[in-house]
C-alpha positions in Angstrom: -3.7 14.6 -5.3 -3.0 12.8 -1.9 -6.3 14.6 0.4 -6.0 16.4 3.6 -9.2 15.2 4.7 -7.9 12.0 5.7 -8.2 10.9 9.5 -4.8 10.9 10.8 -5.5 9.5 14.0 -7.3 6.5 13.1 -5.0 5.9 10.4 -1.5 6.3 12.6 -3.3 3.9 15.6 -3.7 1.3 12.8 -0.2 1.8 11.1 1.6 1.4 14.5 -1.0 -1.3 15.7 0.2 -3.0 12.1 3.6 -2.2 12.8 3.9 -5.3 15.5 2.6 -7.6 12.9 6.0 -9.0 11.6 4.8 -12.0 10.1 2.4 -10.2 8.0 4.2 -7.3 7.1 7.6 -9.6 6.2 4.6 -11.6 4.1 3.9 -8.5 2.1 7.3 -7.1 1.7 8.0 -10.4 -0.2 5.3 -9.8 -2.9 7.3 -6.7 -4.4 11.3 -7.8 -2.6 12.0 -9.3 -6.6 11.1 -6.1 -8.2 13.2 -3.5 -6.2 15.4 -2.0 -8.3 18.0 1.2 -8.8 16.4 4.7 -7.7 12.6 4.0 -5.9 9.9 5.4 -4.6 8.4 4.4 -1.7 4.3 6.3 -1.7 3.4 6.6 1.5 5.9 5.6 4.2 3.3 5.7 7.7 5.3 4.5 10.3 8.0 2.9 8.3 6.7 -1.0 8.5 8.2 -1.3 4.4 10.9 1.4 4.9 12.7 -0.7 7.9 12.7 -3.5 5.4 13.9 -2.4 2.2 16.7 -0.5 4.5 17.0 -4.4 5.6 16.4 -6.2 2.7 16.2 -4.1 -0.5 19.0 -3.5 -3.5 18.6 0.1 -4.2 20.6 2.6 -5.1 18.5 5.5 -3.9 15.3 6.0 -2.8 12.5 8.2 -2.2 9.8 7.9 1.1 7.3 10.4 0.6 3.9 11.0 3.2 1.9 14.0 3.5 2.0 13.4 7.2 4.6 15.9 8.7 4.2 13.4 11.9 4.8 10.2 10.1 8.1 11.8 7.8 9.6 12.8 11.1 8.4 9.8 13.2 10.7 7.9 10.0 13.3 10.5 9.9 14.6 10.1 14.0 14.3 6.0 13.2 16.0 5.2 9.8 19.5 6.0 8.3 21.0 4.9 5.3 22.9 6.9 3.0 20.6 6.3 -0.2 17.4 7.3 1.7 15.8 10.7 1.5 12.4 11.8 3.8 10.1 14.1 2.5 6.5 15.4 3.7 5.1 15.7 0.1 2.1 15.7 -1.8 2.4 12.7 -4.5 1.4 15.2 -7.9 4.8 17.4 -6.4 7.0 14.2 -7.1 10.1 14.8 -9.7 12.1 12.7 -11.4 12.2 9.5 -13.0 11.6 6.0 -11.0 12.6 2.8 -11.5 10.2 0.7 -8.6 7.5 3.2 -7.0 6.0 1.0 -3.9 2.4 2.6 -3.6 0.4 0.6 -0.9 -3.1 1.7 0.8 -2.5 5.5 -0.7 -4.5 5.8 -4.2 -8.4 4.8 -1.6 -7.3 7.8 -0.1 -7.3 10.1 -3.1 -10.5 11.8 -4.8 -8.9 11.8 -8.6 -7.6 8.4 -8.3 -7.0 8.5 -12.0 -5.1 11.6 -12.2 -2.7 10.3 -9.7 -2.4 7.2 -11.5 -1.3 8.7 -14.2 1.5 10.7 -12.5 2.6 7.8 -10.7 3.3 6.2 -14.3 4.1 8.9 -15.9 7.2 8.4 -12.8 8.4 5.5 -13.9 11.6 4.5 -16.4 11.0 2.8 -19.5 11.0 -0.9 -17.5 10.2 0.1 -14.9 7.1 -1.5 -12.4 4.7 -0.2 -9.8 3.4 -2.0 -7.4 0.0 -0.8 -6.4 -1.4 -3.0 -3.1 -5.0 -1.5 -2.1 -8.1 -2.4 0.1 -10.2 -4.6 -1.8 -14.3 -5.2 -2.2 -16.3 -2.3 -2.3 -19.1 -4.8 -0.8 -16.6 -4.6 2.8 -16.7 -1.0 2.5 -17.2 0.4 6.3 -17.2 2.6 9.3 -13.6 2.0 8.9 -13.1 3.4 5.4 -15.0 5.7 5.8 -13.2 7.2 9.2 -9.7 6.5 7.7 -10.5 8.8 5.0 -10.9 5.6 2.0 -13.3 6.8 -1.0 -14.1 3.5 -2.6 -12.5 0.1 -2.1 -11.6 -2.2 -5.3 -12.1 -4.9 -7.4 -9.9 -6.1 -10.8 -11.7 -5.0 -13.3 -12.6 -1.6 -11.6 -8.4 -1.2 -11.4 -7.7 -2.6 -15.1 -10.6 -0.2 -16.2 -8.9 2.5 -14.6 -5.2 2.3 -15.3 -6.2 2.2 -19.3 -7.9 5.2 -19.0 -5.2 7.3 -16.9 -2.2 5.7 -19.6 -4.0 5.0 -22.7 -1.3 6.4 -24.5 1.3 4.3 -23.6 2.0 0.4 -23.9 2.6 -1.9 -20.1 1.8 -5.2 -19.1 -0.3 -5.9 -15.5 -0.6 -8.2 -13.1 -3.4 -8.8 -10.6 -4.3 -10.4 -7.4 -5.7 -10.7 -4.2 -3.7 -10.7 -1.3 -4.8 -12.3 2.3 -8.1 -14.2 2.1 -9.0 -14.5 5.7 -8.1 -11.2 6.8 -11.4 -9.9 4.2 -13.3 -12.3 6.9 -12.4 -11.7 9.3 -12.9 -7.7 8.0 -16.4 -8.5 7.5 -17.2 -9.5 10.2 -15.5 -7.6 12.8 -16.7 -3.9 11.2 -19.8 -4.8 8.6 -21.6 -7.9 11.1 -20.3 -6.8 14.7 -20.1 -3.2 13.6 -16.9 -2.8 15.9 -15.8 1.0 16.3 -13.4 2.1 13.7 -10.6 3.6 17.1 -11.1 0.7 18.8 -8.5 -1.2 20.0 -7.5 -4.3 17.7 -4.0 -5.0 19.1 -5.0 -8.5 20.4 -6.2 -9.8 17.4 -3.9 -8.0 15.0 -1.2 -10.0 17.3 -3.3 -13.5 17.3 -3.5 -13.0 13.3 -0.1 -12.6 13.1 1.3 -15.4 15.1 -1.4 -18.1 14.2 -2.7 -17.8 11.2 -0.3 -15.7 9.1 2.3 -18.2 9.0 -0.2 -20.9 7.6 -2.1 -18.6 5.0 1.5 -17.9 3.5 1.8 -21.1 3.0 -1.4 -22.0 1.5 -2.5 -18.5 0.0 -1.7 -18.8 -4.2 -2.2 -16.2 -6.1 -5.4 -17.3 -7.6 -7.7 -17.3 -4.6 -11.2 -15.0 -5.5 -11.3 -12.6 -3.1 -9.0 -10.9 -0.4 -8.5 -8.6 1.7 -6.1 -6.2 -0.8 -5.7 -5.9 -4.0 -2.4 -6.1 -5.6 -1.9 -4.6 -8.7 1.8 -4.9 -10.7 2.4 -2.2 -13.5 5.6 -2.9 -15.9 6.0 -0.1 -18.0 7.4 -1.1 -21.3 10.5 0.2 -22.9 
């Protein structure tokens, strides 16, 4: 279940700040753009940073975009219109139907029963469907920001692979995993672990500088074989 104790003020502030990071959001979207197909479920629309890119660049027939925040859903409904797009303020476990592709980014860490949530996500996939997960990486980076944002945990490859194997042990799937944004992990650790910056502190200037100066370089240099990153990406393909 997507927990209602998420600190929405911290999340909304962070999301609106990151929405302006066009280079970073384009980089992230390009990681799952090749998998967009058919009927799509976006779990956690937030302020629509990726919903916008789905509309502009994605090749989908229908898309359901959900969030547990009515403010977030209303925000997106007022800004994005597409004939195949529907927004709902709904808990993940209440979603029904089948999807060809599911994008779930920075959501699973908010859910106490992440095994149950992952099992439900997988069950929503059609055979041959793809689940794209992005979660915060490395428990060693867990900080006051994670606490304020309502994160239960951060992940590594082994933890996610074991979680998946127990959540969907009844079926066969293909698994791809890699870390993403190594420089961001170093910066996050320095700001929130070393400098102990307050979770609600203004970060727009740092995000803007990172987006303009660092992301274009890192996007060309970073490979899928880096040993750490700010995020862990897991791509699950449900076998037919």
